C-alpha positions as CSV (number, residue, x, y, z in Angstrom):
1,X,38.7,284.6,63.4
2,X,35.1,283.4,62.7
3,X,34.5,279.8,61.8
4,X,35.3,278.8,58.2
5,X,32.3,278.6,55.9
6,X,31.5,275.2,54.4
7,X,32.8,274.3,51.0
8,X,29.9,275.0,48.5
9,X,28.6,272.3,46.3
10,X,30.6,271.5,43.1
11,X,29.1,273.4,40.1
12,X,30.5,274.8,36.9
13,X,34.3,274.7,36.8
14,X,34.5,272.9,40.2
15,X,32.5,269.8,39.1
16,X,34.4,266.6,39.7
17,X,37.2,268.3,41.6
18,X,36.8,266.3,44.8
19,X,37.3,263.1,42.9
20,X,40.5,264.3,41.4
21,X,42.1,265.8,44.5
22,X,43.8,262.6,45.6
23,X,45.8,262.6,42.3
24,X,46.9,266.2,42.8
25,X,47.8,265.4,46.4
26,X,50.0,262.6,45.1
27,X,51.6,265.0,42.6
28,X,52.4,267.3,45.5
29,X,54.0,264.6,47.6
30,X,56.1,263.5,44.7
31,X,57.3,267.1,44.0
32,X,57.9,267.6,47.7
33,X,60.2,264.5,47.8
34,X,62.2,265.7,44.8
35,X,63.1,269.4,45.4
36,X,65.3,271.3,42.9
37,X,67.0,274.7,43.3
38,X,66.5,277.7,41.1
39,X,67.1,277.1,37.4
40,X,67.6,273.4,38.1
41,X,63.9,272.4,38.1
42,X,64.2,269.9,35.3
43,X,62.5,267.0,37.0
44,X,59.7,269.3,38.2
45,X,59.3,270.8,34.7
46,X,59.1,267.3,33.2
47,X,56.4,266.3,35.7
48,X,54.4,269.4,34.7
49,X,54.7,268.6,31.0
50,X,53.7,265.0,31.7
51,X,50.6,266.0,33.7
52,X,49.5,268.6,31.1
53,X,49.8,266.0,28.3
54,X,47.6,263.7,30.4
55,X,45.0,266.4,30.8
56,X,44.9,267.2,27.1
57,X,44.0,270.4,25.2
58,X,46.9,272.4,26.5
59,X,49.6,273.8,24.1
60,X,52.8,273.4,26.2
61,X,56.2,274.9,25.7
62,X,59.3,273.9,27.7
63,X,62.5,275.7,28.6
64,X,61.0,279.2,28.8
65,X,63.4,281.2,30.8
66,X,65.8,278.2,31.0
67,X,63.6,275.7,33.0
68,X,60.1,277.3,32.9
69,X,57.0,275.8,31.4
70,X,54.2,277.8,29.7
71,X,51.0,276.2,28.5
72,X,48.0,277.8,26.7
73,X,44.4,276.7,26.7
74,X,42.2,278.6,24.2
75,X,38.4,278.5,24.6
76,X,36.7,281.0,22.4
77,X,36.4,284.8,22.8
78,X,37.2,286.4,26.2
79,X,40.0,287.7,28.3
80,X,43.5,286.3,28.5
81,X,44.2,285.3,32.1
82,X,47.7,284.3,33.2
83,X,48.0,281.9,36.2
84,X,51.4,281.6,37.7
85,X,53.0,279.0,40.0
86,X,56.7,279.0,41.1
87,X,58.7,275.7,41.1
88,X,62.0,276.0,42.9
89,X,63.0,274.8,46.3
90,X,65.6,275.9,48.9
91,X,69.0,274.8,50.2
92,X,67.5,273.6,53.5
93,X,67.8,270.3,55.3
94,X,64.3,269.0,55.9
95,X,63.3,268.1,59.5
96,X,59.5,267.5,59.1
97,X,59.6,263.8,59.5
98,X,57.1,263.4,56.7
99,X,56.9,260.0,54.9
100,X,57.4,261.9,51.7
101,X,60.2,264.1,52.9
102,X,62.9,265.3,50.6
103,X,65.2,262.5,49.2
104,X,67.9,265.2,48.7
105,X,69.8,265.7,51.9
106,X,70.4,269.4,51.7
107,X,67.3,270.5,49.7
108,X,63.7,271.1,50.7
109,X,60.5,272.6,49.4
110,X,60.4,274.8,52.5
111,X,58.3,277.5,50.9
112,X,55.4,275.5,49.5
113,X,56.2,275.9,45.8
114,X,55.3,272.2,45.4
115,X,51.8,273.0,46.6
116,X,51.6,275.9,44.0
117,X,52.6,273.6,41.1
118,X,50.1,270.8,42.1
119,X,47.3,273.4,42.6
120,X,47.9,275.1,39.2
121,X,47.9,271.7,37.5
122,X,44.6,270.9,39.3
123,X,43.2,274.2,37.9
124,X,44.4,273.3,34.4
125,X,42.5,270.0,34.6
126,X,39.3,271.7,35.7
127,X,39.4,274.2,32.9
128,X,40.1,271.6,30.3
129,X,37.3,269.3,31.6
130,X,34.6,272.0,31.5
131,X,34.9,274.2,28.4
132,X,31.2,275.0,28.5
133,X,31.7,276.8,31.9
134,X,34.0,279.5,30.7
135,X,35.3,281.5,27.7
136,X,38.7,283.1,27.0
137,X,42.3,282.1,27.0
138,X,44.3,280.8,30.0
139,X,48.1,280.8,30.1
140,X,49.6,278.6,32.9
141,X,53.0,279.9,33.8
142,X,55.2,277.5,35.8
143,X,58.1,279.8,36.7
144,X,61.6,278.9,37.8
145,X,63.9,280.6,40.3
146,X,61.5,282.7,42.4
147,X,63.6,282.2,45.5
148,X,66.5,284.1,43.9
149,X,64.3,286.8,42.3
150,X,65.5,286.0,38.8
151,X,62.9,283.6,37.3
152,X,60.2,286.0,36.2
153,X,62.8,288.2,34.5
154,X,64.4,285.2,32.8
155,X,61.1,284.3,31.3
156,X,60.5,287.9,30.2
157,X,64.0,288.0,28.7
158,X,63.1,284.9,26.8
159,X,60.2,286.7,25.2
160,X,57.3,285.2,27.2
161,X,55.1,288.2,26.4
162,X,55.7,288.0,22.7
163,X,55.6,284.2,22.3
164,X,52.3,283.6,24.1
165,X,49.0,285.5,24.4
166,X,49.5,288.8,26.3
167,X,47.8,288.9,29.7
168,X,44.9,291.1,30.6
169,X,45.3,290.1,34.2
170,X,48.0,288.0,36.1
171,X,47.0,286.0,39.1
172,X,49.2,284.2,41.6
173,X,49.0,282.7,45.1
174,X,51.2,281.5,48.0
175,X,50.5,279.0,50.7
176,X,51.3,279.8,54.3
177,X,50.9,278.6,57.9
178,X,47.2,279.6,58.1
179,X,44.2,277.4,58.4
180,X,43.1,276.0,55.0
181,X,40.1,278.1,53.8
182,X,41.6,281.4,54.8
183,X,42.8,283.9,52.1
184,X,44.7,287.1,52.9
185,X,45.6,289.9,50.6
186,X,45.2,293.7,50.2
187,X,45.0,296.4,47.5
188,X,48.1,298.3,46.7
189,X,51.5,297.3,48.1
190,X,51.2,293.7,49.3
191,X,54.8,292.6,49.7
192,X,58.1,294.4,50.1
193,X,60.8,295.1,47.6
194,X,64.0,293.3,48.6
195,X,67.7,293.7,47.9
196,X,70.5,291.4,49.0
197,X,73.9,293.1,49.5
198,X,77.4,291.6,49.5
199,X,79.9,293.7,51.4
200,X,83.6,293.0,51.3
201,X,85.8,294.9,53.8
202,X,89.6,295.1,53.2
203,X,92.1,295.1,56.0
204,X,95.7,294.0,56.4
205,X,96.3,290.5,57.9
206,X,98.9,289.6,60.5
207,X,99.8,287.1,63.2
208,X,97.3,287.0,66.0
209,X,100.2,287.9,68.4
210,X,100.8,291.2,66.5
211,X,97.4,292.9,66.1
212,X,99.2,296.3,66.1
213,X,100.7,295.4,62.7
214,X,97.2,294.6,61.3
215,X,94.2,296.4,60.1
216,X,91.7,293.9,61.5
217,X,88.7,293.3,59.1
218,X,86.9,291.2,61.8
219,X,86.8,294.2,64.1
220,X,85.9,296.4,61.2
221,X,83.0,294.1,60.3
222,X,81.8,294.0,63.8
223,X,81.7,297.8,63.9
224,X,79.9,297.9,60.6
225,X,77.3,295.5,61.9
226,X,76.6,297.6,65.0
227,X,76.5,300.8,62.9
228,X,74.0,299.2,60.5
229,X,71.8,298.1,63.5
230,X,71.8,301.7,64.7
231,X,70.8,302.8,61.2
232,X,68.0,300.1,61.1
233,X,66.7,301.4,64.4
234,X,66.5,304.9,63.0
235,X,64.4,303.7,60.2
236,X,61.6,302.5,62.5
237,X,59.5,305.8,62.5
238,X,58.8,305.3,58.7
239,X,55.6,303.4,58.1
240,X,55.8,300.7,57.0
241,X,59.3,300.5,58.4
242,X,62.1,299.3,56.1
243,X,63.9,296.2,57.5
244,X,67.6,295.7,57.4
245,X,69.2,292.4,58.5
246,X,72.8,291.2,58.5
247,X,72.4,287.6,57.8
248,X,76.0,286.4,57.4
249,X,79.5,287.5,58.4
250,X,82.5,285.5,57.1
251,X,86.1,286.2,57.9
252,X,89.2,284.1,58.6
253,X,89.9,280.4,59.0
254,X,91.9,279.9,62.2
255,X,92.2,281.5,65.6
256,X,95.9,282.6,65.4
257,X,95.7,284.5,62.0
258,X,94.2,288.0,61.5
259,X,92.7,287.7,58.0
260,X,92.9,290.3,55.2
261,X,89.1,290.5,54.4
262,X,85.7,290.1,55.8
263,X,82.4,289.6,54.0
264,X,78.9,290.6,55.1
265,X,75.6,289.5,53.5
266,X,72.7,291.9,54.2
267,X,69.0,291.9,53.4
268,X,67.1,295.1,52.9
269,X,63.3,295.3,52.5
270,X,61.5,298.5,51.6
271,X,58.0,299.5,50.6
272,X,58.5,302.4,48.1
273,X,61.1,303.4,45.6
274,X,62.2,306.6,47.3
275,X,62.8,304.9,50.7
276,X,64.7,302.1,48.9
277,X,67.1,304.5,47.2
278,X,67.5,306.5,50.4
279,X,68.3,303.5,52.6
280,X,70.7,302.0,50.1
281,X,72.6,305.3,50.0
282,X,72.6,305.4,53.8
283,X,74.0,301.8,54.0
284,X,76.8,302.7,51.6
285,X,77.6,305.9,53.5
286,X,77.8,304.1,56.9
287,X,80.0,301.2,55.5
288,X,82.4,303.6,53.8
289,X,82.7,305.8,56.8
290,X,83.4,303.0,59.2
291,X,86.0,301.4,56.9
292,X,87.7,304.8,56.5
293,X,87.7,305.4,60.3
294,X,89.4,302.0,60.8
295,X,92.1,302.5,58.2
296,X,90.8,300.1,55.6
297,X,93.4,299.3,52.9
298,X,90.9,299.5,50.1
299,X,87.5,301.0,49.5
300,X,84.8,298.4,50.5
301,X,83.1,296.6,47.6
302,X,79.3,296.7,47.9
303,X,77.2,294.8,45.4
304,X,73.5,294.3,45.2
305,X,72.1,290.9,44.0
306,X,68.9,288.9,44.1
307,X,66.6,291.9,44.0
308,X,62.8,291.6,44.2
309,X,60.4,294.3,43.1
310,X,57.6,295.7,45.2
311,X,54.5,293.5,44.8
312,X,51.5,295.7,44.1
313,X,47.9,294.5,43.7
314,X,45.5,296.3,41.5
315,X,42.6,297.6,43.7
316,X,39.6,296.7,41.5
317,X,41.1,293.3,40.6
318,X,41.8,292.6,44.2
319,X,38.2,293.2,45.2
320,X,37.1,290.9,42.4
321,X,39.4,288.1,43.7
322,X,38.3,288.5,47.3
323,X,34.6,288.3,46.3
324,X,35.3,285.3,44.1
325,X,37.1,283.2,46.7
326,X,34.5,284.1,49.3
327,X,31.8,282.8,47.0
328,X,33.9,279.6,46.7
329,X,33.8,279.1,50.5
330,X,37.0,280.9,51.6
331,X,37.3,283.3,54.6
332,X,38.8,286.4,53.0
333,X,40.9,288.7,55.2
334,X,42.2,292.1,54.1
335,X,45.7,292.9,55.5
336,X,46.2,296.2,57.3
337,X,49.8,296.6,56.1
338,X,52.1,295.1,53.5
339,X,54.1,291.9,54.3
340,X,57.8,292.1,54.7
341,X,58.4,289.0,52.6
342,X,59.1,289.4,48.8
343,X,58.1,288.0,45.4
344,X,59.2,288.5,41.8
345,X,55.6,287.7,40.6
346,X,54.9,291.4,39.9
347,X,57.4,291.6,37.1
348,X,55.0,290.0,34.6
349,X,52.2,292.5,35.0
350,X,54.5,295.4,35.1
351,X,56.1,294.4,31.8
352,X,52.7,293.7,30.3
353,X,51.1,296.9,31.6
354,X,48.2,295.0,33.1
355,X,46.7,294.5,36.5
356,X,47.7,291.7,38.8
357,X,46.6,290.1,42.1
358,X,48.7,288.0,44.4
359,X,47.1,286.4,47.5
360,X,48.2,284.1,50.4
361,X,46.1,281.1,51.5
362,X,46.2,278.7,54.4
363,X,47.6,275.3,53.9
364,X,47.3,273.8,57.4
365,X,44.6,271.5,58.9
366,X,42.0,273.9,60.4
367,X,41.6,271.3,63.2
368,X,45.1,272.2,64.4
369,X,44.1,275.8,65.3
370,X,42.4,276.4,68.6
371,X,41.4,279.7,70.1
372,X,45.0,280.4,71.3
373,X,46.4,279.8,67.8
374,X,43.8,282.0,66.1
375,X,44.5,284.8,68.6
376,X,48.2,284.5,67.8
377,X,47.5,284.8,64.1
378,X,45.4,287.9,64.7
379,X,48.3,289.5,66.6
380,X,50.6,288.8,63.6
381,X,52.6,286.1,65.3
382,X,52.8,282.3,64.7
383,X,51.0,280.0,67.1
384,X,53.2,277.8,69.3
385,X,54.5,274.8,67.5
386,X,53.7,276.2,64.0
387,X,56.5,276.6,61.5
388,X,56.8,279.4,59.0
389,X,57.8,279.2,55.4
390,X,61.6,278.7,54.9
391,X,61.7,276.7,58.1
392,X,63.1,273.1,58.0
393,X,59.9,272.2,59.8
394,X,57.4,273.9,57.5
395,X,55.0,271.3,56.1
396,X,51.6,272.2,54.5
397,X,49.0,269.6,54.8
398,X,48.9,267.4,51.7
399,X,45.2,267.0,51.9
400,X,44.1,270.5,52.9
401,X,46.7,272.7,51.2
402,X,46.3,271.3,47.7
403,X,42.5,271.3,47.8
404,X,42.6,274.9,49.0
405,X,45.1,276.0,46.4
406,X,43.0,274.5,43.5
407,X,39.7,276.0,44.7
408,X,41.0,279.5,45.4
409,X,43.0,279.9,42.2
410,X,40.1,278.3,40.1
411,X,37.6,280.7,41.7
412,X,39.9,283.7,41.1
413,X,40.4,282.8,37.4
414,X,36.7,282.1,36.9
415,X,35.8,285.6,38.0
416,X,37.4,286.8,34.7
417,X,36.5,283.9,32.5
418,X,32.8,283.8,33.3
């Protein structure tokens, strides 16, 4: 990875940004200390509304899609650009040791959504402060419930496309464990579609001393897990390969009782609709066959929940964003293959019938990355000692992540607004 380019001088929309960054860093630290789960982001939404009121000029609407916030800034003729940030946190116990760590014992902003909110607020301030530097309409979308894949759809169901100016392009970003100043994305499929599956297997319970009288759902579940791992291995020749993970297995309560049921929670990630449908059918076939082979007392229940669409970037819009962030001092990197993580961001542009671009940016202190760390990143692995999103140890740099998030999103927006 070549050295990061220097940050260019402040001109146009970026004027005065450096002087305001300490405020947005403090906003980030406050949000980080007070995480809220999906559809519970009331304190976060109130903070967003308060900051937008302090900026001035923005027409703000609360409770869009339950806990979302949408704000509009009109500045003459020009395109309608939507800028989206997600707000929810995760049920993770924080172990970062930060002085502004979560005050909620079992909740954490382990995915950087606090950075996203602070960065979008910083962009809102720059746009309001420099109306002579751009023209058009900007819609700032502060979305709830991204982590469960339902927030974007909740806002759409609440009429967000009819109640606010319809987008001509939708832009979004996500912080990650990269050096601040690095931006990664690609044209076409960027992030996987994802489906969570809940599988309930039905046996017949008995005393542990009489397994011959039982249909043991624990053994049945173990066999299903092994069969699914074999299926997962057979998917590898596909490119990019679908991913199938069994993340949880629950059955029974004590050692001397064979339970009646077992539950599996599975995660499937795919990169095109045909493969998704094929693999879901294969999963159901394997589970039903294994249950039948072991004498299950009922047909297994298989339900899909928390589904995420494939995230697809418009090629021409992606090139425009990469050029814009490079002009603003970022080191742009085009990914060779889609990422296996998932997002519900794409639902907005799909529903609106317009292009969208999503990109990832570094939120770590570049000084923490030596040649070994850079080499690990280029191999697609995390450097030693670096935590990934969703880890209890993940902690973007308050100083570097927020500054990068504001600059990158501002530059991307400005490439449409002039």
